[in-house]
C-alpha positions in Angstrom: -2.7 17.2 -11.8 -1.3 19.7 -9.3 2.2 18.1 -9.3 2.2 18.0 -13.1 1.4 21.7 -13.4 -2.0 21.1 -15.0 -4.2 23.7 -13.4 -6.9 23.3 -16.1 -7.4 19.6 -15.3 -7.1 20.2 -11.6 -9.9 22.8 -11.6 -12.2 20.4 -13.5 -11.5 17.5 -11.0 -12.0 19.8 -8.0 -15.3 21.0 -9.4 -16.5 17.3 -9.9 -15.4 16.4 -6.4 -17.4 19.3 -4.9 -20.6 18.1 -6.7 -20.1 14.4 -5.7 -19.4 15.3 -2.0 -22.9 16.9 -1.8 -24.4 13.5 -2.3 -22.2 11.5 0.0 -23.3 10.7 3.5 -21.4 12.6 6.2 -18.6 10.6 7.7 -18.7 9.8 11.4 -16.5 11.8 13.7 -13.8 9.9 15.6 -15.7 10.4 18.8 -18.9 9.0 17.4 -17.1 6.1 15.9 -15.4 5.3 19.2 -18.8 5.5 21.0 -20.5 3.2 18.5 -17.6 0.6 18.6 -17.5 0.7 22.4 -21.2 -0.2 22.4 -20.7 -3.0 19.9 -17.7 -4.4 21.9 -19.9 -4.5 25.0 -22.7 -6.1 23.1 -20.6 -9.0 21.7 -18.7 -9.3 25.0 -15.3 -8.8 23.4 -12.4 -8.4 25.8 -9.2 -9.0 23.8 -7.7 -8.6 20.3 -8.6 -12.2 19.7 -12.3 -11.1 19.6 -11.7 -8.7 16.7 -13.4 -10.9 14.2 -16.7 -10.9 16.2 -16.6 -7.1 16.6 -15.7 -6.4 13.0 -18.5 -8.6 11.7 -21.1 -6.6 13.6 -19.4 -3.2 13.2 -19.2 -3.4 9.4 -22.9 -4.2 9.2 -24.1 -1.6 11.7 -21.7 1.2 10.4 -22.0 0.5 6.7 -22.0 3.8 4.8 -21.2 5.7 7.9 -17.5 4.9 8.4 -14.6 3.5 6.3 -13.6 -0.1 7.0 -10.0 1.0 7.7 -11.1 3.5 10.3 -13.3 0.9 11.9 -10.5 -1.7 12.0 -8.0 0.7 13.4 -10.3 1.9 16.2 -11.3 -1.7 17.1 -7.6 -2.6 17.4 -7.0 0.4 19.6 -10.0 -0.3 21.8 -9.3 -4.0 22.2 -5.6 -3.5 22.9 -6.2 -1.0 25.7 
């Protein structure tokens, strides 16, 4: 709505977003996500990018509702590659 010069509709959407965000769980910080994934990697014994499936399976269950799948995947790739 912003790019279409519709401030009336933009204000309505922003007000709705503010109400919805009150009820959403707080997202994990990048540091918390890294710590949680490091613990999961240690728990499953992953050591290379080939083990990503094992890590993702456990991580998506343990971090459900706390972190987005894309953020989990990106961090797992980073941790296993390094």
